[in-house]
Phi, psi and omega in degrees: 000133182084181183277150175290145172294130188305316184290347184261356188302312184297316181296321180294323177300319179296321179297316180297322179296333179272007176065030171274182184229162172274164170281166172305139183066018175056034183292339181286004173294342177287132183307313186285350180270335186273359177286178180299132180260075185239357180256145183241148180225127177280127177273115184288147177305137179085355181284121180256347180251113180235128185268144172276084186245012179090350179278153175270124185275139176244124186249156177255198183304323180299316179295318179298319180294319177298319180288328176299315181294314180295318180294323178296319178294317179300316180295321179298320179299314180293328174297314188290330182274354183307315181294342181282338187281082183223155175305137178096346179274137178278150176291334176296321179295321177294318178299319177299319180292320177300315179298317180299313181295323179295312180294320178297332179277005178083015182241179171233150177290122182294335181283337186290109184090357180289113182052035178087000179292135191251021185226167187265354177201175172246137180231114187242123187245133172058258184270003173282121185283313181195165174064030174295138185267125176301145183202190176279004177296136181266147175288138183254158176299129180096355180289147166251135193230128172256132176238126187241119182235150177215086173288138175257106187242117179053035177090002181243144184258124173254100190253121181204153173217158185212150176268148177228148178251127182255113176070218185271097184265140183297157180297321181293325177290318178299319181295320177300316180297315179300313182294324179296319176296318178297324176299316178303310185289328175294320176295318180297326178300332180274354183274085182210154184300139182099333173281174177240162182303324179299334178294326178295308182296321181297319180294317179296313182299314182299318182289313181299316183287342174293341175259006182065030174270157179263137179259121181295133179255337187288342178228151183207178176285179189198160170293156177201181182150249172292330177262145178293315181224130185207179173287150004267163167287135180247093183282140183264017174208154179152199183248139177296151177080010180243165177087178182300146177288136177277126182232150177304137180102350177284136173248141181199165169255147167240124191210064183300136173250115188242130182257143175294332179252226183278161185291325191300145176234168174222155180263132179283171186295341180288352177081002183235311190287123176255131182232160176290138180295325181268008178064020175283159179296151177223147179224156181206141167231151182216136170234151167262133184226163173232135178284129179252184179292334185242351182177240176211158176247129176271120183276340191245030178293138179303135178283341183251009182075019180270068187282322178207153183290158005280149185260357181283000000 
């Protein structure tokens, strides 16, 4: 998302040739972010300044409590907008409601003003993979819709997205949405101390490809907390036993983007919207999680049990 940092262009081309991926919002365009993510840093209690220096942050009880509050608000926002996702409703109206709910919750939308982005959420429909821009465009009968929100509450980011079905959705689209949610939860099952980031991606890839679906490589999950995007990159495809070691205190998103067709995507001229190259449908679910001593905690679980559609 956004323009590449000029000094990183050559290096990023080499990375793409090696079939690596960018982070969500293309944050790995920063030179110091694309290096090896093998160092860990303990975030001290009360610390409000955390640098994006390539280290993987390890948080204590204060961080977990902050992320619980931010994640709870993010989940509540997605719960509350569910009735709005209907044919004839504009994505701009949904964005307005997201902003209202975020501000009412004592937070601010982290996307608003981020690298010039002028909206409070991302809304991606049908073949839009991610970062769809809200507008006066209306949702149509049969659309599948992803809404991605990130309230910034007391310095902590609650990042989550969910799929919605508008009207009479085809069976193949419903199946794609179901499998994408299952991919998310299968990946989360691998998020436990002693495993590696590659175990998450390998599990997601194996399951998605068993249905002959394509797993997007150009965007991936990421560390978060005090920072919107940080190390590590959480790739949704790869080899088990590779990547950074998962340790208690790590915060990250897992957000598989699964295509009905082939994996490749392209960025539109607006510099934000990513779509499938073959115009096939795409679906995505996202949770923010924290690695615990025994597994992981999901910060963005629906408060109303609206985990995946249908929500009625």
